[in-house]
N, C-alpha and C positions, 0 to 999 in steps of 0.2 A: 503623834501621840503626846498627851500631856505627861510630864514627868510626875512621879510620885502618886499615880492612881493606885488605890488599894488593889491588890492582886486579883480578887475575884472580878472587879470591874474591868481591869485591864485585860484579863483573859476573855471576858465577854465581848469587849470592844475589838480585841484582836480577831477573835473568831468571826465576828460580824463582818469585818473587813474582808474575810475570805468566804463569806456566806457559808460558813461551816456550822451546820445545825447542831451537831454533837458538841462542838466546842462552845456554842453559845449556851446550850442547856447545862453543861457540866458545872458552872459556878453556882447554880441555883440550889438552895436547900430543898429537900424532897417535898416539903410543905409550903414552899414559897408562893407568893402572890404577885401577879403582875396586873396593874391597872393601866389600860390603854384604850383611847378612843371610846370611852364609856363602858368598856367591858372589864370583867374581872376574871382572871385565869389563875386558878390555884392548883398546885401540884404539878409534877413533872409531865404527865400526859397532856394536861391542858395547856401548859407552857409550851411544850413541843408543838402542838397544833397552832398556837398563836404565833410562834416563830415561823412556822411553815407558811401561814397565811398572811401575816403582816410584814414579814421581812423577806423570806426566800422568794415568794411569789412576785414580789415587786422589786426584787434586787436592791432593797433599801440598805444603804451603808451610812452609818452614823460616824461623823468625824468630830470628835470633841475639841472645843477650843477654849473652854473655861471650866474651872473647878472651884467649888467652895464647899464648906461644911456648915450645916445649920440644923438645929433641932434634931440632932442625932442621925442626920442623913448626909450622904455624900451627893452633892448636886453637880451634874455635869451637863454642860450646854454645848450645842453645835449644830451644824447643818446635816441634814440627811439627804442624800442623792439617791435616786433610783427611778424605776419605771412606774411612776405615779403622777397624777395631776399636780401641778404646782412645784414639782421638783426643781431645785432643792427647797426643802422647808427646814426651818430652825426649830429644834426640839429641846426640851428640858427633860432630863432623866434624873429622877430622884431615887437613889439607892439606899436601902436600909440593910446594913450588913449584920451578920451574926457569925463571929469567928471568921473563918475563911470562906463563907458562903454568902450568897445574896438571899436575904430573907424576903425582901419586897422591892419591887420596881414600880415606880409610877412615872408614866410618860405623858407630857403635855406639850402643846404648841407654845 
């Protein structure tokens, strides 16, 4: 794990390593938005479904290896291993935080 990750991001990544859906969902604000693979998922129910389909179903575990801050976002990069074609793939996760919650997450290759 990268030291000094903001707590909501560290909590999300730690829960992802355990494939813990409740732990992954907990850091998100109730109105948070996730953009991934051309989709937009807003609110806890939609984000839960996205986690189930995009992460749990393919056992996708993200391992961050770089961290930077730009344009008000926390940008974390690293490989994701799982049961999906091309594994591992390198992803960039752009987090927008609001207090101790994740307000937005954008995922790209």
